[in-house]
C-alpha positions as CSV (number, residue, x, y, z in Angstrom):
1,X,-16.9,9.7,-5.0
2,X,-14.8,8.1,-2.3
3,X,-11.1,8.9,-2.5
4,X,-9.0,6.2,-4.2
5,X,-6.5,6.2,-1.3
6,X,-9.3,5.5,1.2
7,X,-10.6,2.6,-1.0
8,X,-7.1,1.1,-1.2
9,X,-6.6,1.5,2.5
10,X,-9.9,-0.2,3.3
11,X,-9.1,-3.0,0.9
12,X,-5.8,-3.7,2.5
13,X,-7.3,-3.5,6.0
14,X,-9.9,-6.0,5.1
15,X,-7.3,-8.5,4.0
16,X,-5.1,-8.0,7.0
17,X,-8.1,-8.5,9.3
18,X,-8.8,-11.8,7.7
19,X,-5.5,-13.3,8.8
20,X,-5.1,-15.2,12.0
21,X,-6.3,-12.8,14.7
22,X,-3.4,-13.3,17.1
23,X,-0.7,-13.0,14.4
24,X,1.9,-10.3,15.0
25,X,4.4,-9.0,12.4
26,X,8.0,-10.1,13.2
27,X,9.8,-7.0,11.9
28,X,13.1,-8.2,13.3
29,X,12.9,-11.3,11.1
30,X,11.8,-9.2,8.2
31,X,14.7,-6.8,8.6
32,X,17.1,-9.8,8.8
33,X,15.8,-11.0,5.4
34,X,16.1,-7.5,3.9
35,X,19.6,-6.9,5.2
36,X,21.1,-10.3,4.4
37,X,22.5,-9.4,0.9
38,X,26.0,-7.8,1.2
39,X,26.2,-6.0,-2.1
40,X,24.3,-2.8,-2.8
41,X,22.8,-4.2,-6.0
42,X,21.7,-7.4,-4.2
43,X,20.2,-5.4,-1.4
44,X,18.3,-3.1,-3.8
45,X,17.0,-6.1,-5.6
46,X,15.9,-7.7,-2.4
47,X,14.0,-4.6,-1.2
48,X,12.3,-4.2,-4.6
49,X,11.4,-7.9,-4.7
50,X,9.9,-7.6,-1.2
51,X,7.6,-4.7,-2.2
52,X,6.5,-6.6,-5.3
53,X,6.0,-9.9,-3.4
54,X,4.0,-8.2,-0.6
55,X,1.8,-6.6,-3.2
56,X,1.3,-9.9,-5.1
57,X,0.4,-11.7,-1.8
58,X,-2.3,-9.2,-1.1
59,X,-3.5,-9.2,-4.7
60,X,-3.7,-13.0,-4.8
61,X,-5.6,-13.1,-1.5
62,X,-6.7,-15.5,-0.1
63,X,-3.1,-16.8,-0.1
64,X,-1.9,-19.4,2.4
65,X,-1.6,-17.7,5.8
66,X,2.0,-18.7,6.2
67,X,2.9,-17.0,2.9
68,X,0.9,-13.9,3.8
69,X,2.6,-13.6,7.1
70,X,6.0,-14.0,5.5
71,X,5.2,-11.2,3.1
72,X,3.8,-9.0,5.9
73,X,6.8,-9.5,8.1
74,X,9.0,-8.0,5.4
75,X,6.6,-5.4,4.2
76,X,6.0,-4.0,7.8
77,X,9.7,-3.9,8.3
78,X,10.2,-2.3,5.0
79,X,7.6,0.3,5.7
80,X,9.2,1.1,9.1
81,X,12.6,1.6,7.5
82,X,11.7,3.5,4.4
83,X,9.6,5.9,6.4
84,X,12.1,6.2,9.3
85,X,12.6,9.9,8.9
86,X,8.8,10.5,8.7
87,X,8.3,8.3,11.8
88,X,10.8,10.3,13.8
89,X,8.9,13.4,13.0
90,X,5.5,11.8,13.8
91,X,6.8,10.1,16.9
92,X,8.1,13.3,18.4
93,X,6.4,14.6,21.5
94,X,5.0,18.1,21.0
95,X,6.6,20.7,23.3
96,X,4.5,21.5,26.3
97,X,3.9,25.1,25.4
98,X,2.5,24.0,22.0
99,X,0.0,21.4,23.2
100,X,-3.7,21.8,22.9
101,X,-6.3,20.5,25.3
102,X,-7.9,17.1,24.5
103,X,-11.6,17.5,24.0
104,X,-13.5,16.0,26.9
105,X,-16.2,13.4,26.4
106,X,-18.3,10.8,28.3
107,X,-19.1,7.4,26.8
108,X,-20.3,4.2,28.4
109,X,-18.1,1.2,28.6
110,X,-19.1,-2.4,27.8
111,X,-20.7,-2.7,31.3
112,X,-22.7,0.5,30.9
113,X,-20.5,2.5,33.2
114,X,-19.8,6.1,32.1
115,X,-16.1,6.9,31.4
116,X,-15.1,10.6,31.2
117,X,-11.8,11.5,29.7
118,X,-11.2,14.5,32.0
119,X,-11.6,12.2,35.1
120,X,-8.2,10.8,34.1
121,X,-6.4,14.2,34.4
122,X,-3.2,13.7,36.3
123,X,-2.4,10.5,34.3
124,X,-0.9,10.0,30.9
125,X,-3.6,8.6,28.7
126,X,-3.4,6.7,25.5
127,X,-6.6,7.3,23.6
128,X,-7.1,4.9,20.7
129,X,-9.7,5.1,17.9
130,X,-10.1,1.7,16.3
131,X,-12.3,-1.0,14.8
132,X,-12.4,-4.8,14.9
133,X,-12.0,-5.0,11.1
134,X,-8.9,-2.7,11.1
135,X,-5.6,-4.6,10.4
136,X,-3.4,-2.0,12.0
137,X,-5.6,-2.0,15.1
138,X,-5.1,-5.8,15.4
139,X,-1.4,-5.2,15.5
140,X,-1.5,-2.4,18.1
141,X,-4.1,-3.7,20.6
142,X,-1.9,-6.4,22.1
143,X,0.7,-3.6,22.7
144,X,-1.8,-1.5,24.5
145,X,-2.9,-4.4,26.7
146,X,0.8,-4.7,27.6
147,X,1.2,-1.0,28.2
148,X,-1.8,-1.1,30.6
149,X,-0.2,-3.8,32.6
150,X,3.3,-2.2,32.5
151,X,2.6,1.4,33.2
152,X,-0.7,1.4,35.2
153,X,1.1,1.7,38.5
154,X,2.9,4.8,37.3
155,X,-0.1,7.0,36.4
156,X,-1.0,5.7,33.0
157,X,-4.2,4.5,31.4
158,X,-5.5,3.3,28.0
159,X,-8.9,4.2,26.6
160,X,-10.3,2.5,23.4
161,X,-13.1,4.0,21.3
162,X,-14.4,1.7,18.6
163,X,-16.0,2.9,15.4
164,X,-17.5,-0.5,14.4
165,X,-20.8,0.0,12.5
166,X,-22.2,-3.0,14.4
167,X,-21.4,-1.5,17.8
168,X,-21.3,-3.7,20.8
169,X,-22.4,-6.7,18.7
170,X,-19.0,-6.8,17.1
171,X,-16.9,-5.2,19.9
172,X,-17.9,-7.2,22.9
173,X,-16.9,-10.6,21.5
174,X,-13.6,-9.1,20.2
175,X,-12.8,-7.5,23.6
176,X,-13.5,-10.8,25.4
177,X,-11.4,-12.9,23.0
178,X,-8.5,-10.5,23.2
179,X,-8.9,-10.1,27.0
180,X,-8.7,-6.3,26.7
181,X,-7.8,-4.9,30.1
182,X,-8.8,-1.3,29.6
183,X,-12.1,0.6,29.1
184,X,-13.6,0.3,25.6
185,X,-16.4,2.5,24.4
186,X,-18.3,3.0,21.2
187,X,-17.7,6.2,19.3
188,X,-20.1,8.3,17.3
189,X,-20.1,11.3,15.0
190,X,-19.9,13.7,18.0
191,X,-16.6,12.2,19.0
192,X,-15.2,12.3,15.5
193,X,-16.2,16.0,15.4
194,X,-14.4,16.7,18.6
195,X,-11.2,15.3,17.2
196,X,-11.4,16.8,13.8
197,X,-12.9,13.9,11.9
198,X,-11.5,10.4,11.8
199,X,-10.1,9.8,8.2
200,X,-8.2,6.6,8.9
201,X,-8.0,3.9,11.6
202,X,-6.3,3.4,13.9
203,X,-5.8,6.9,15.2
204,X,-4.1,7.2,18.6
205,X,-3.5,10.2,20.9
206,X,-1.1,10.4,23.8
207,X,-2.5,12.9,26.3
208,X,-0.3,14.4,29.0
209,X,-1.0,14.7,32.7
210,X,-2.5,18.1,32.2
211,X,-5.0,16.8,29.7
212,X,-3.3,18.1,26.6
213,X,-2.6,16.2,23.4
214,X,1.2,15.5,23.2
215,X,1.3,13.1,20.3
216,X,-1.0,12.2,17.4
217,X,-0.6,9.0,15.4
218,X,-2.8,8.5,12.4
219,X,-2.1,4.9,11.3
220,X,0.3,2.3,12.6
221,X,3.6,3.3,14.3
222,X,6.1,1.1,16.1
223,X,5.7,-0.2,19.6
224,X,9.1,1.3,20.5
225,X,7.9,4.8,19.5
226,X,5.0,4.5,21.8
227,X,7.2,3.2,24.7
228,X,9.6,6.1,24.3
229,X,6.8,8.7,24.2
230,X,5.0,7.2,27.2
231,X,8.2,7.2,29.2
232,X,8.9,10.8,28.3
233,X,5.4,11.9,29.3
234,X,5.4,9.9,32.6
235,X,8.7,11.7,33.5
236,X,7.3,15.2,33.0
């Protein structure tokens, strides 16, 4: 029987994915709403109400997109704040002497050209496992497009590996619509085996210049965490 947590995660992802594709959570605005009350009691009530309202929005789906976006602004901000200590631990870069080599693979990109992970040794690589239906992936992919533009000249590259059941039929239109500017491939069971099984999407690995895994992020983390980690690895 499928784990209840997996079922809930899939259910939420399906509803997030149905929102306007180019929507991004405004966590700054969400935090402003959460921090507005001055008294401790009022603030506690606001945070509790936010959790409840976000849950109701998803339960009542399909809700008006504006209302859903309002709830998600707050809930994403809430998640980032409540899990701040966990995020610091997850976002930390593994010490160099404790890093393990990233498993090598070769997959064809959308044009049929082979892409080999080890060919990028000497660069910092962001390796992202994703799917078109994944709500967290929709949040992250615009960041990765931006990272590819910002850091490419400094020895950095992004690779995307999709786990869509429909393969290129689903992925090619999505990549074209989003104007993804980095290589995208289709993953398979062999790839998941190399990386210990993919239990949740997105999963993102930051790989150092020596081809070792320096950071592992199962699920959604903040853009600022990624930027700090990339800068650190580029400076090594």
